[in-house]
C-alpha positions as CSV (number, residue, x, y, z in Angstrom):
1,M,-6.6,10.4,4.1
2,I,-4.5,11.4,7.1
3,G,-1.9,9.3,9.0
4,L,0.9,9.1,11.4
5,L,4.0,7.1,12.2
6,G,4.2,5.4,15.5
7,R,5.6,2.5,17.5
8,K,3.9,-0.2,19.4
9,F,4.4,0.0,23.2
10,G,2.5,-3.2,24.2
11,M,-0.9,-4.3,25.4
12,T,-3.0,-3.6,28.5
13,Q,-6.6,-3.5,29.4
14,I,-9.2,-0.8,30.3
15,F,-12.8,-0.9,31.5
16,D,-15.6,1.0,29.8
17,S,-18.5,2.8,31.6
18,N,-20.4,-0.6,31.7
19,G,-17.6,-2.4,33.4
20,N,-16.6,-4.4,30.3
21,N,-12.9,-5.4,30.0
22,I,-11.4,-4.1,26.7
23,P,-8.0,-5.4,25.6
24,V,-6.1,-2.5,24.0
25,T,-2.7,-1.9,22.3
26,V,-0.8,1.3,23.3
27,I,0.8,3.1,20.4
28,E,3.1,6.1,20.6
29,A,1.8,8.1,17.6
30,G,4.1,11.0,16.7
31,P,4.8,13.7,17.0
32,C,5.8,13.4,13.3
33,V,7.9,16.1,11.6
34,V,6.9,16.9,8.0
35,S,10.2,16.5,6.1
36,A,8.8,17.1,2.6
37,V,5.6,18.1,0.9
38,R,4.6,16.4,-2.4
39,T,2.2,18.3,-4.7
40,K,0.3,17.4,-7.8
41,E,1.8,20.4,-9.7
42,K,5.4,19.3,-9.0
43,H,5.3,15.6,-8.3
44,G,2.1,14.4,-9.8
45,Y,0.4,13.5,-6.4
46,N,-0.3,15.0,-3.0
47,A,1.5,13.5,0.0
48,L,3.4,14.3,3.1
49,Q,6.8,12.8,4.0
50,L,6.9,12.2,7.7
51,G,9.9,11.6,10.0
52,F,9.6,9.9,13.4
53,L,12.0,9.4,16.3
54,D,15.3,11.2,16.6
55,T,18.4,9.3,15.7
56,P,22.2,10.1,15.8
57,E,23.9,11.2,12.7
58,R,26.1,8.1,12.4
59,K,23.0,6.0,11.8
60,V,21.7,8.1,8.9
61,K,23.0,7.9,5.3
62,K,24.7,11.0,3.8
63,A,22.0,11.6,1.3
64,K,19.3,11.6,3.9
65,Q,21.4,13.8,6.2
66,G,21.6,16.4,3.5
67,Q,17.8,16.4,3.0
68,F,17.2,17.0,6.7
69,K,20.0,19.6,7.1
70,K,18.7,21.5,4.1
71,Q,15.3,21.8,5.8
72,N,16.9,22.4,9.2
73,I,15.1,19.4,10.7
74,P,16.5,17.0,13.3
75,L,17.5,13.6,11.9
76,K,14.8,11.0,12.1
77,K,15.0,7.2,12.3
78,F,11.9,6.4,10.3
79,V,10.8,8.3,7.2
80,K,7.7,7.4,5.2
81,E,5.2,9.1,2.8
82,I,1.5,9.2,3.4
83,R,-0.6,10.3,0.4
84,S,-3.3,12.8,1.2
85,E,-5.5,15.2,-0.7
86,K,-5.7,17.6,2.2
87,I,-2.3,19.1,2.7
88,E,-3.3,22.8,2.4
89,G,-1.5,24.9,5.0
90,I,1.0,22.2,6.0
91,K,4.6,23.1,5.4
92,T,8.0,21.5,5.9
93,G,9.0,21.4,9.6
94,D,5.4,21.2,11.0
95,R,4.8,18.6,13.7
96,L,1.8,16.4,13.4
97,L,0.2,15.2,16.7
98,A,-1.8,12.2,17.9
99,E,-4.7,14.5,18.3
100,S,-5.3,14.0,14.6
101,F,-7.4,11.0,15.8
102,Q,-10.1,10.8,18.5
103,A,-11.8,8.1,20.5
104,G,-14.4,6.4,18.3
105,D,-12.4,6.8,15.0
106,Y,-11.6,3.8,12.8
107,I,-8.1,3.5,11.5
108,D,-5.9,1.1,9.4
109,I,-2.7,0.0,11.0
110,S,0.3,-1.4,9.0
111,G,3.3,-3.2,10.5
112,V,5.6,-6.1,10.2
113,S,4.3,-9.2,12.0
114,I,6.3,-11.2,14.5
115,G,8.6,-13.7,12.8
116,K,7.9,-17.4,13.5
117,G,10.6,-19.0,11.5
118,F,10.1,-22.2,9.5
119,Q,6.7,-23.8,10.5
120,G,4.7,-26.8,9.3
121,V,1.3,-26.8,7.7
122,V,-0.6,-27.3,11.0
123,K,0.7,-24.1,12.6
124,R,1.2,-22.1,9.3
125,H,-2.1,-22.9,7.6
126,H,-4.2,-24.5,10.4
127,F,-4.3,-28.0,8.9
128,V,-5.9,-30.5,11.2
129,G,-3.4,-33.3,10.4
130,G,-4.3,-37.0,10.2
131,E,-5.4,-39.8,12.4
132,R,-3.7,-40.2,15.8
133,S,-4.8,-43.8,16.5
134,H,-2.5,-46.7,17.0
135,G,-0.4,-47.5,14.0
136,S,-1.2,-44.3,12.1
137,M,1.9,-42.6,10.6
138,F,0.0,-39.5,9.3
139,G,0.5,-37.1,12.2
140,R,1.1,-33.5,11.2
141,V,2.4,-34.1,7.7
142,P,0.6,-32.3,4.8
143,G,-0.5,-35.4,2.9
144,S,-0.8,-35.5,-0.9
145,I,0.2,-32.3,-2.7
146,G,-0.8,-33.3,-6.3
147,A,-1.9,-36.0,-8.6
148,S,0.6,-38.2,-10.5
149,S,-1.5,-38.4,-13.7
150,F,-2.8,-34.9,-14.2
151,P,-1.4,-32.2,-14.0
152,S,1.7,-34.2,-12.9
153,R,3.1,-31.3,-11.0
154,V,2.6,-29.3,-7.8
155,V,0.0,-26.6,-8.5
156,K,1.2,-23.1,-8.0
157,G,0.1,-21.6,-4.6
158,M,-0.2,-25.0,-2.9
159,K,-0.2,-24.5,0.9
160,A,2.9,-26.1,2.4
161,A,5.4,-25.7,5.2
162,G,7.7,-22.7,5.1
163,H,8.6,-19.3,6.5
164,M,5.9,-17.8,8.7
165,G,5.6,-14.2,9.9
166,N,7.9,-11.3,9.4
167,A,5.6,-10.0,6.7
168,Q,3.9,-6.7,6.1
169,V,0.4,-6.9,7.6
170,T,-2.4,-4.3,7.5
171,L,-5.4,-4.4,10.0
172,Q,-8.4,-2.5,8.8
173,N,-11.2,-0.8,10.7
174,V,-9.4,-0.8,14.1
175,E,-11.3,1.2,16.7
176,V,-9.6,4.0,18.6
177,I,-10.6,3.6,22.3
178,D,-8.8,6.6,23.7
179,V,-6.2,9.2,22.9
180,V,-3.8,10.5,25.6
181,S,-2.8,13.8,23.8
182,E,-0.3,14.8,26.6
183,K,1.8,11.8,25.9
184,N,1.0,11.3,22.2
185,L,-0.5,7.9,22.9
186,I,-3.3,6.2,21.0
187,L,-5.1,3.2,22.6
188,V,-6.7,0.9,20.0
189,R,-9.0,-2.1,20.5
190,G,-7.2,-5.5,20.2
191,Q,-3.8,-6.3,19.0
192,V,-1.7,-4.8,16.2
193,P,1.1,-6.4,14.1
194,G,4.7,-6.6,15.3
195,V,6.7,-6.7,18.5
196,E,7.0,-4.0,21.1
197,G,9.0,-1.0,19.9
198,K,8.5,-1.7,16.2
199,L,7.3,0.9,13.7
200,V,3.6,1.0,12.7
201,V,1.9,3.2,10.2
202,I,-1.5,4.6,11.2
203,R,-3.9,5.8,8.5
204,N,-7.5,6.9,8.5
205,S,-9.6,3.9,7.7
206,K,-10.5,3.6,4.0
207,K,-13.7,1.8,4.7
208,R,-15.1,3.3,7.9
209,G,-12.9,6.4,8.4
210,N,-14.1,10.0,8.5
211,K,-13.3,11.3,5.0
212,D,-13.4,14.9,6.2
213,K,-10.7,14.4,8.9
214,T,-7.7,16.8,8.7
215,W,-4.2,16.8,10.1
216,K,-3.7,18.2,13.6
217,V,-0.6,20.5,13.5
218,E,1.2,21.5,16.7
219,G,0.5,25.1,17.6
220,S,-2.6,25.3,15.4
221,N,-5.5,27.4,16.7
222,T,-8.0,24.6,16.6
223,E,-9.5,23.6,20.0
224,K,-7.8,20.7,21.7
225,K,-9.8,17.7,22.8
226,Q,-9.6,17.2,26.6
227,V,-8.9,13.6,27.5
228,N,-8.5,11.9,30.8
229,P,-5.2,10.1,30.6
230,G,-6.1,7.7,33.4
231,E,-3.9,4.7,34.3
232,P,-4.3,2.2,31.4
233,V,-0.9,3.0,29.8
234,K,0.9,1.3,32.7
235,G,2.0,-2.3,32.6
236,T,2.3,-2.9,28.9
237,S,3.8,-6.4,29.1
238,D,1.7,-8.7,27.0
239,K,2.8,-9.3,23.4
240,S,0.8,-10.1,20.3
């Protein structure tokens, strides 16, 4: 499995060859710097630790500063590990590009959803509520949450009002519509979790992804995919 760190820019729309309107989310994916390499021989598993977005020294803890300075790598705002069996030839300091993915690929995207605060059962769990006729006092209340005789308690996991959103969410099998390699942008179909500017983790899809896909390292001799950047990345104002 391969993956990248990125941030959500916003949503826009593009038109395919048949004139169909496709809503897409624009994601800045990389370049990500390899800050550490984990191997089965030394750590018990294979993985790459990736850093994304430069950040000033005052915003990084001393321990993390020491790690980056030891590897002679600029300080990064986000650091995460992505497990992968295919890490041959990748070393600390390499930069991974958005070209690791291509149009037509399927990916899994993880991020923190938009926080909605405290919400009732109608908005949080899509309850329909009660009667709205004259004299009804049901409205949007949840109704009975348990029997008084048995089990004489509220069953664990009962859907009720409470905190909504601001939770880790993973969307699977998201289609890549286009890749603008010059700007490290990936355009994916539909919406992705989180507000504009927030971190998202992009991984090759577990269910529909190409199992043979490998990382694209900056400066490698592999042929680059030519993509028409077009105009769809402008006007990213809609939120999801």
